[in-house]
Backbone as CSV, one residue per row, in Angstrom:
resi,resn,N_x,N_y,N_z,CA_x,CA_y,CA_z,C_x,C_y,C_z
1,MET,170.251,102.593,141.029,170.188,103.557,139.937,169.176,103.109,138.891
2,ALA,168.452,104.062,138.328,167.421,103.730,137.354,168.028,103.241,136.047
3,ILE,169.186,103.796,135.698,169.833,103.435,134.435,171.248,102.961,134.726
4,THR,171.623,101.862,134.086,172.972,101.321,134.273,173.844,101.761,133.105
5,ILE,174.984,102.369,133.457,175.960,102.746,132.433,176.941,101.591,132.303
6,ASN,176.966,100.971,131.140,177.841,99.817,130.938,179.255,100.247,130.553
7,LYS,179.377,101.233,129.667,180.697,101.759,129.310,180.514,103.044,128.515
8,THR,181.606,103.764,128.351,181.603,104.961,127.503,182.740,104.844,126.502
9,GLU,182.595,105.612,125.424,183.589,105.545,124.358,183.550,106.844,123.593
10,ALA,184.692,107.363,123.244,184.748,108.654,122.553,184.159,108.541,121.155
11,VAL,183.372,109.571,120.799,182.880,109.684,119.427,184.049,110.097,118.544
12,GLY,184.012,109.744,117.284,185.137,109.959,116.373,185.729,111.349,116.406
13,ASP,184.876,112.411,116.410,185.416,113.780,116.362,185.794,114.314,117.729
14,GLY,185.526,113.524,118.787,185.921,113.908,120.139,185.034,114.904,120.824
15,SER,183.912,115.306,120.181,183.039,116.314,120.789,182.100,115.713,121.833
16,GLN,181.817,114.411,121.716,180.918,113.739,122.635,181.437,112.330,122.913
17,ASN,180.795,111.682,123.860,181.094,110.284,124.145,179.890,109.416,123.816
18,TRP,180.172,108.243,123.308,179.120,107.235,123.217,178.888,106.696,124.621
19,ILE,177.622,106.536,124.987,177.311,105.893,126.271,176.502,104.638,125.987
20,TYR,176.946,103.530,126.548,176.273,102.243,126.380,175.544,101.956,127.685
21,ILE,174.225,102.040,127.645,173.428,101.995,128.875,172.381,100.888,128.795
22,THR,171.872,100.519,129.967,170.762,99.572,130.055,169.583,100.306,130.679
23,VAL,168.481,100.319,129.943,167.268,101.022,130.385,166.129,100.015,130.441
24,ASN,165.342,100.082,131.507,164.184,99.196,131.606,162.962,99.915,131.029
25,ALA,162.387,99.288,130.003,161.199,99.862,129.363,160.192,98.754,129.142
26,ASP,158.964,98.965,129.591,157.883,97.990,129.420,158.281,96.619,129.954
27,GLY,159.034,96.614,131.064,159.406,95.363,131.714,160.629,94.689,131.137
28,ASP,161.241,95.277,130.120,162.408,94.665,129.495,163.643,95.507,129.777
29,ASP,164.757,94.834,130.077,166.047,95.522,130.191,166.642,95.630,128.803
30,CYS,166.782,96.834,128.324,167.199,97.069,126.943,168.561,97.764,126.929
31,LYS,169.490,97.180,126.205,170.795,97.794,126.029,170.685,98.801,124.888
32,PHE,171.049,100.042,125.236,170.720,101.168,124.382,171.961,102.039,124.253
33,THR,172.234,102.538,123.073,173.412,103.394,122.838,172.949,104.800,122.497
34,HIS,173.589,105.783,123.204,173.269,107.174,122.913,174.527,107.997,123.115
35,THR,174.390,109.301,123.167,175.557,110.174,123.346,175.394,111.032,124.591
36,ALA,176.540,111.512,125.092,176.558,112.414,126.248,177.736,113.363,126.083
37,PRO,177.672,114.538,126.721,178.803,115.464,126.642,180.099,114.788,127.093
38,LYS,181.202,115.079,126.395,182.455,114.374,126.649,183.057,114.690,128.017
39,ASP,182.652,115.847,128.604,183.275,116.242,129.876,182.577,115.649,131.087
40,LEU,181.549,114.787,130.869,180.840,114.186,131.993,181.391,112.796,132.276
41,SER,181.520,112.489,133.568,181.963,111.162,133.983,181.482,110.919,135.410
42,GLY,181.576,109.697,135.870,181.221,109.369,137.245,179.802,109.746,137.605
43,ASP,179.632,110.359,138.779,178.296,110.727,139.268,177.611,111.752,138.356
44,ALA,178.422,112.650,137.787,177.835,113.669,136.905,177.217,113.018,135.661
45,LEU,177.894,112.009,135.118,177.354,111.310,133.945,176.119,110.511,134.329
46,GLN,176.165,109.894,135.530,175.002,109.121,135.986,173.793,110.046,136.172
47,ALA,174.027,111.216,136.738,172.927,112.164,136.938,172.367,112.620,135.585
48,TYR,173.261,112.763,134.628,172.824,113.197,133.295,171.909,112.154,132.653
49,VAL,172.321,110.892,132.664,171.491,109.865,132.015,170.215,109.605,132.821
50,ASP,170.295,109.686,134.156,169.081,109.495,134.955,168.067,110.595,134.654
51,GLY,168.576,111.802,134.406,167.687,112.910,134.095,167.026,112.762,132.731
52,ARG,167.578,111.912,131.912,167.015,111.691,130.573,166.292,110.346,130.461
53,GLU,165.978,109.771,131.616,165.351,108.440,131.623,164.045,108.418,130.825
54,ASP,163.200,109.430,131.021,161.920,109.446,130.290,162.146,109.480,128.786
55,PHE,163.135,110.249,128.365,163.436,110.340,126.936,163.857,108.983,126.382
56,TYR,164.790,108.303,127.105,165.258,106.996,126.644,164.110,105.985,126.590
57,LYS,163.303,105.985,127.629,162.205,105.013,127.677,161.224,105.240,126.535
58,ARG,160.952,106.501,126.263,159.997,106.769,125.177,160.576,106.341,123.829
59,GLU,161.875,106.560,123.634,162.500,106.123,122.386,162.427,104.609,122.244
60,LEU,162.608,103.907,123.337,162.514,102.443,123.300,161.090,101.997,122.975
61,LEU,160.107,102.644,123.625,158.709,102.278,123.347,158.344,102.572,121.893
62,ARG,158.880,103.651,121.360,158.613,103.963,119.954,159.114,102.853,119.033
63,ASN,160.255,102.272,119.379,160.801,101.181,118.576,160.045,99.875,118.797
64,MET,159.536,99.683,120.000,158.810,98.443,120.308,157.402,98.440,119.715
65,TYR,156.794,99.623,119.634,155.399,99.715,119.170,155.320,100.659,117.964
66,GLU,155.771,100.169,116.822,155.740,100.987,115.610,154.294,101.250,115.186
67,GLY,154.033,102.503,114.822,152.688,102.869,114.377,151.715,103.128,115.509
68,ALA,152.220,103.265,116.728,151.337,103.494,117.873,150.684,104.873,117.810
69,ASP,149.416,104.930,118.239,148.751,106.235,118.342,149.525,107.171,119.261
70,ALA,150.175,106.582,120.257,150.856,107.378,121.278,152.275,107.750,120.876
71,TYR,152.635,107.547,119.616,154.023,107.727,119.174,154.573,109.098,119.575
72,ASN,153.779,110.157,119.431,154.252,111.512,119.741,153.793,111.999,121.118
73,SER,153.301,111.085,121.932,152.805,111.454,123.260,153.939,111.467,124.275
74,SER,153.615,111.970,125.461,154.588,111.940,126.555,154.788,110.501,127.013
75,LEU,155.857,110.259,127.777,156.106,108.903,128.288,154.920,108.420,129.119
76,GLU,154.372,109.299,129.950,153.240,108.911,130.807,152.055,108.444,129.970
77,ASP,151.746,109.187,128.916,150.618,108.813,128.060,150.934,107.558,127.253
78,PHE,152.190,107.411,126.834,152.595,106.216,126.073,152.443,104.977,126.953
79,GLU,152.907,105.063,128.187,152.809,103.908,129.095,151.351,103.594,129.412
80,ALA,150.506,104.631,129.513,149.079,104.399,129.751,148.452,103.702,128.551
81,TRP,148.881,104.077,127.352,148.388,103.432,126.124,148.772,101.959,126.105
82,VAL,150.018,101.653,126.513,150.461,100.253,126.572,149.646,99.481,127.610
83,SER,149.446,100.099,128.772,148.699,99.438,129.845,147.245,99.171,129.446
84,ALA,146.701,100.012,128.566,145.310,99.859,128.130,145.157,98.813,127.024
85,GLY,146.244,98.144,126.664,146.146,97.080,125.667,146.909,97.353,124.383
86,ALA,147.633,98.470,124.328,148.420,98.816,123.133,147.549,98.766,121.877
87,LYS,146.408,99.445,121.949,145.480,99.426,120.818,145.322,100.830,120.246
88,ASN,145.431,100.903,118.943,145.117,102.162,118.263,143.604,102.299,118.166
89,ALA,143.118,103.453,118.498,141.668,103.671,118.526,141.080,103.606,117.122
90,GLU,139.829,103.233,117.091,139.083,103.245,115.827,139.011,104.670,115.292
91,VAL,139.220,104.796,114.000,139.116,106.109,113.353,137.876,106.091,112.476
92,SER,136.969,107.000,112.743,135.731,107.055,111.966,135.475,108.482,111.507
93,LYS,134.552,108.585,110.578,134.216,109.890,110.023,132.722,109.953,109.800
94,GLU,132.142,111.088,110.151,130.698,111.256,109.943,130.444,111.876,108.576
95,ILE,129.624,111.198,107.802,129.158,111.752,106.531,127.844,112.477,106.829
96,PRO,127.808,113.782,106.632,126.604,114.541,107.000,125.390,114.165,106.152
97,ALA,124.227,114.435,106.706,122.976,114.159,105.991,122.891,115.039,104.745
98,VAL,122.180,114.523,103.751,121.998,115.258,102.495,120.509,115.577,102.333
99,GLU,120.214,116.822,102.078,118.828,117.257,101.899,118.404,117.034,100.448
100,ALA,117.200,116.530,100.284,116.688,116.271,98.933,116.503,117.595,98.178
101,LYS,116.830,117.559,96.905,116.656,118.737,96.058,116.108,118.303,94.704
102,ASP,115.202,119.131,94.172,114.668,118.863,92.835,115.679,119.290,91.779
103,ALA,115.555,118.657,90.639,116.409,119.055,89.519,116.049,120.481,89.086
104,VAL,117.029,121.213,88.661,116.820,122.594,88.211,117.141,122.669,86.721
105,TYR,116.196,123.239,85.971,116.380,123.383,84.527,116.301,124.859,84.149
106,GLU,116.817,125.181,82.996,116.670,126.528,82.446,116.451,126.419,80.940
107,ASP,115.703,127.384,80.402,115.455,127.434,78.965,116.530,128.296,78.316
108,VAL,117.262,127.685,77.409,118.355,128.381,76.734,117.976,128.616,75.272
109,GLU,118.118,129.853,74.812,117.804,130.173,73.423,118.925,129.664,72.530
110,VAL,118.591,128.753,71.615,119.592,128.207,70.709,119.492,128.816,69.318
111,SER,118.361,129.451,69.043,118.197,130.133,67.760,117.277,131.332,67.989
112,PRO,117.728,132.533,67.660,116.922,133.725,67.957,115.717,133.848,67.025
113,ALA,114.760,134.636,67.473,113.590,134.938,66.631,114.039,135.774,65.446
114,GLY,113.241,135.736,64.401,113.621,136.506,63.225,112.517,136.541,62.180
115,GLU,112.899,136.872,60.950,111.946,136.991,59.849,112.503,136.227,58.651
116,ARG,111.631,135.542,57.907,112.049,134.763,56.741,110.945,134.790,55.691
117,GLN,111.327,134.415,54.483,110.331,134.349,53.421,109.416,133.153,53.659
118,LYS,108.158,133.399,53.512,107.175,132.345,53.719,107.265,131.331,52.579
119,VAL,107.165,130.065,52.940,107.235,128.973,51.969,106.030,128.068,52.171
120,VAL,105.385,127.711,51.063,104.261,126.779,51.126,104.753,125.415,50.657
121,VAL,104.543,124.440,51.523,104.972,123.080,51.200,103.765,122.298,50.700
122,THR,103.913,121.734,49.532,102.832,120.908,48.982,103.345,119.500,48.746
123,GLU,102.463,118.543,48.931,102.819,117.148,48.717,102.094,116.627,47.485
124,VAL,102.835,115.970,46.634,102.281,115.444,45.384,102.593,113.958,45.298
125,GLU,101.564,113.188,44.977,101.762,111.754,44.809,102.086,111.452,43.344
126,GLU,103.115,110.647,43.129,103.527,110.286,41.784,103.716,108.772,41.707
127,GLU,103.432,108.246,40.547,103.695,106.834,40.317,105.071,106.686,39.691
128,VAL,105.882,105.843,40.302,107.245,105.640,39.831,107.402,104.180,39.461
129,THR,107.870,103.951,38.243,108.073,102.581,37.751,109.561,102.275,37.715
130,SER,109.902,101.111,38.252,111.295,100.686,38.224,111.383,99.227,37.829
131,THR,112.523,98.817,37.360,112.755,97.439,36.941,113.474,96.686,38.047
132,VAL,112.925,95.521,38.410,113.531,94.709,39.465,113.703,93.289,38.952
133,ILE,114.567,92.555,39.575,114.774,91.141,39.256,114.431,90.338,40.494
134,GLU,113.500,89.401,40.339,113.051,88.602,41.467,113.109,87.126,41.121
135,LYS,113.247,86.327,42.148,113.231,84.870,41.983,111.793,84.393,42.151
136,ASN,111.256,83.684,41.101,109.868,83.226,41.188,109.770,81.875,41.894
137,SER,108.570,81.363,41.939,108.316,80.118,42.668,109.008,78.906,42.058
138,SER,109.350,78.987,40.757,110.019,77.855,40.107,111.539,77.970,40.180
139,GLY,111.996,79.019,40.877,113.441,79.180,41.038,114.106,79.956,39.950
140,LYS,113.327,80.535,39.057,113.902,81.308,37.968,113.931,82.795,38.342
141,TYR,114.971,83.475,37.846,115.079,84.899,38.077,114.384,85.635,36.945
142,VAL,113.437,86.451,37.309,112.575,87.121,36.337,112.738,88.626,36.462
143,GLU,112.874,89.262,35.320,112.931,90.726,35.295,111.537,91.269,35.058
144,LYS,111.135,92.223,35.892,109.803,92.796,35.710,109.785,94.237,36.189
145,GLU,108.744,94.917,35.765,108.582,96.310,36.163,107.625,96.399,37.351
146,VAL,107.986,97.250,38.288,107.166,97.456,39.486,106.830,98.937,39.572
147,THR,105.554,99.184,39.746,105.101,100.577,39.879,104.630,100.818,41.308
148,GLU,105.094,101.906,41.870,104.667,102.256,43.227,104.379,103.748,43.304
149,THR,103.531,104.066,44.229,103.163,105.473,44.429,104.030,106.080,45.513
150,VAL,104.660,107.182,45.201,105.500,107.875,46.175,104.989,109.297,46.364
151,THR,105.222,109.793,47.542,104.798,111.157,47.847,106.020,112.059,47.863
152,LYS,105.984,113.105,47.101,107.079,114.065,47.051,106.611,115.410,47.576
153,SER,107.508,116.072,48.237,107.199,117.405,48.777,107.905,118.453,47.939
154,SER,107.226,119.543,47.756,107.841,120.669,47.054,107.608,121.937,47.849
155,GLU,108.589,122.795,47.846,108.517,124.053,48.576,108.415,125.195,47.570
156,GLU,107.424,126.009,47.788,107.222,127.143,46.866,107.316,128.458,47.638
157,PRO,108.367,129.225,47.400,108.482,130.529,48.072,107.301,131.424,47.708
158,GLN,106.821,132.169,48.686,105.657,133.028,48.468,106.079,134.483,48.256
159,PHE,105.312,135.132,47.385,105.577,136.530,47.075,104.286,137.336,47.214
160,GLU,104.443,138.622,47.319,103.294,139.527,47.279,103.582,140.641,46.276
161,GLU,102.517,141.185,45.733,102.681,142.247,44.732,102.458,143.607,45.375
162,VAL,103.325,144.524,45.005,103.207,145.893,45.526,103.296,146.856,44.330
163,PRO,102.646,147.981,44.436,102.709,148.948,43.327,104.139,149.443,43.117
164,LEU,104.451,149.682,41.856,105.774,150.207,41.512,105.663,151.699,41.250
165,TYR,106.628,152.467,41.641,106.594,153.928,41.508,107.795,154.415,40.709
166,HIS,107.576,155.596,40.074,108.672,156.277,39.406,109.561,156.943,40.451
167,ALA,110.711,157.414,39.994,111.634,158.069,40.916,111.044,159.334,41.508
168,ASN,110.088,159.945,40.777,109.484,161.182,41.300,108.331,160.922,42.262
169,GLY,108.097,159.634,42.534,107.055,159.282,43.487,105.708,159.013,42.886
170,GLN,105.569,159.169,41.551,104.294,158.931,40.896,104.139,157.439,40.586
171,PRO,102.898,156.904,40.756,102.667,155.493,40.450,102.987,155.189,38.996
172,LYS,103.613,154.067,38.770,103.919,153.652,37.409,102.740,152.862,36.853
173,LYS,102.339,153.162,35.599,101.194,152.482,34.995,101.577,151.945,33.620
174,ASP,100.817,150.918,33.205,101.086,150.368,31.877,100.320,151.187,30.817
175,ASP,100.372,150.703,29.578,99.747,151.448,28.480,98.235,151.547,28.641
176,ASP,97.642,150.613,29.393,96.185,150.637,29.608,95.813,151.441,30.852
177,GLY,96.807,152.001,31.517,96.515,152.817,32.700,96.425,152.013,33.979
178,ASN,96.758,150.741,33.869,96.729,149.907,35.083,98.051,150.020,35.857
179,PRO,97.964,149.986,37.187,99.204,150.076,37.992,100.163,148.938,37.649
180,VAL,101.418,149.267,37.565,102.450,148.236,37.367,102.823,147.689,38.745
181,MET,102.731,146.374,38.870,102.999,145.727,40.158,104.392,145.090,40.163
182,HIS,104.926,144.988,41.345,106.261,144.383,41.533,106.175,143.312,42.624
183,LYS,106.788,142.160,42.348,106.758,141.074,43.326,107.921,141.199,44.321
184,ILE,107.556,141.075,45.575,108.576,141.029,46.634,108.301,139.811,47.505
185,PRO,109.319,139.274,48.171,109.104,138.102,49.025,108.083,138.392,50.121
186,LEU,107.180,137.443,50.331,106.209,137.550,51.419,106.898,137.032,52.678
187,MET,107.059,137.921,53.638,107.833,137.581,54.831,106.916,137.152,55.974
188,GLU,107.475,136.360,56.866,106.769,135.951,58.076,107.759,135.923,59.239
189,GLU,107.241,136.172,60.402,108.081,136.129,61.597,108.072,134.720,62.179
190,TYR,109.169,134.352,62.776,109.217,133.054,63.459,109.801,133.247,64.863
191,GLU,109.385,132.367,65.748,109.774,132.487,67.158,111.171,131.927,67.401
192,ALA,111.737,132.372,68.469,113.040,131.842,68.870,112.891,130.371,69.269
193,VAL,113.945,129.630,69.040,113.967,128.216,69.437,114.733,128.100,70.754
194,THR,114.082,127.506,71.738,114.725,127.329,73.044,114.896,125.844,73.337
195,GLU,115.844,125.586,74.188,116.146,124.211,74.582,116.203,124.147,76.103
196,ARG,115.530,123.159,76.652,115.504,123.008,78.112,116.739,122.222,78.542
197,ARG,117.561,122.846,79.337,118.808,122.210,79.761,118.870,122.050,81.279
198,LEU,119.549,121.001,81.686,119.698,120.699,83.113,120.784,121.577,83.715
199,VAL,120.437,122.273,84.775,121.402,123.105,85.492,122.024,122.305,86.630
200,SER,121.185,121.669,87.418,121.687,120.823,88.500,120.749,119.634,88.660
201,ALA,121.337,118.478,88.805,120.554,117.246,88.896,119.836,117.152,90.236
202,ALA,118.798,116.342,90.256,118.070,116.107,91.499,118.980,115.394,92.497
203,VAL,118.782,115.694,93.750,119.580,115.089,94.818,118.652,114.290,95.718
204,GLU,119.018,113.050,95.959,118.213,112.187,96.817,118.606,112.405,98.279
205,ALA,117.622,112.451,99.129,117.887,112.669,100.555,118.612,111.465,101.148
206,LYS,119.587,111.755,102.015,120.320,110.686,102.700,120.505,111.065,104.158
207,ASP,120.365,110.060,105.032,120.609,110.291,106.448,122.111,110.367,106.708
208,ALA,122.460,111.023,107.780,123.865,111.064,108.186,124.322,109.650,108.539
209,GLU,125.579,109.375,108.279,126.100,108.051,108.620,127.538,108.157,109.095
210,GLN,127.911,107.191,109.895,129.259,107.131,110.435,130.004,106.009,109.713
211,ILE,131.122,106.338,109.107,131.885,105.303,108.429,133.219,105.101,109.154
212,ILE,133.672,103.868,109.166,134.927,103.534,109.835,136.052,103.612,108.810
213,ILE,137.012,104.472,109.073,138.162,104.604,108.189,139.180,103.517,108.498
214,SER,139.436,103.310,109.781,140.295,102.194,110.199,139.778,101.676,111.532
215,PRO,139.602,100.369,111.671,139.065,99.808,112.911,140.097,99.842,114.033
216,GLU,139.621,99.594,115.238,140.542,99.485,116.370,141.559,98.386,116.065
217,LYS,142.823,98.664,116.385,143.871,97.711,116.026,144.889,97.605,117.150
218,ALA,145.166,96.369,117.545,146.198,96.124,118.553,147.558,96.164,117.866
219,ILE,148.507,96.897,118.440,149.860,96.986,117.891,150.733,95.950,118.585
220,GLU,151.288,95.078,117.784,152.106,94.001,118.355,153.469,94.543,118.781
221,LYS,153.869,94.147,119.975,155.143,94.597,120.507,156.288,93.878,119.809
222,LYS,157.275,94.648,119.362,158.468,94.064,118.758,159.548,93.903,119.820
223,ALA,160.190,92.787,119.787,161.270,92.566,120.758,162.413,93.542,120.498
224,TRP,162.895,94.136,121.579,164.021,95.076,121.449,165.296,94.310,121.118
225,VAL,166.046,94.829,120.159,167.332,94.231,119.796,168.429,95.097,120.411
226,ASP,169.176,94.466,121.319,170.230,95.225,122.024,171.240,95.791,121.046
227,SER,171.674,97.025,121.298,172.621,97.694,120.393,174.082,97.429,120.772
228,HIS,174.299,96.733,121.902,175.679,96.411,122.279,175.708,95.167,123.184
């Protein structure tokens, strides 16, 4: 017989029997405990466990070789994996090639075009005198005045003169008959301010490569511990 039945014993609720069997797996005789229908005995029970031999053997191999690639495989494939050296295959992944790309920029308007009063900036040099205290060559602290030339900027808003009119549309004139003029701001147009911003960075070209996620690994067999 392929499987030896050592003894049977009723399960607590009486619906099944415990069966204490010896199964040969991977060259080892392993004492293994499982269940069987309570109404089976003698030859019928032997036929039942013999019919489940592949199942028992695979369960034993699963316990002997934890983490095996063949864990969810059929018994035939599991035994072939053991015969081939009980090694988990190398797991690798291909990183695809990357095509080079130039950086992409776009011009973004940060300030719109518009109109403003014209301003003339003039620079004027002025002499400014201040009092300082310095240490001289003899080690004495001396108070003295220092004059320096500084450049100051001034902004002068610009205006233009336009004729002034009465409410009836007639030009307004002074007592001498000269047109009365009115000052209004002299306007100028200015361009929109744009800023060059990066949309997508440049990409450097890379060849495809194969990387190893986990190397080939031999799974060490664990000794079966008899359950009875």
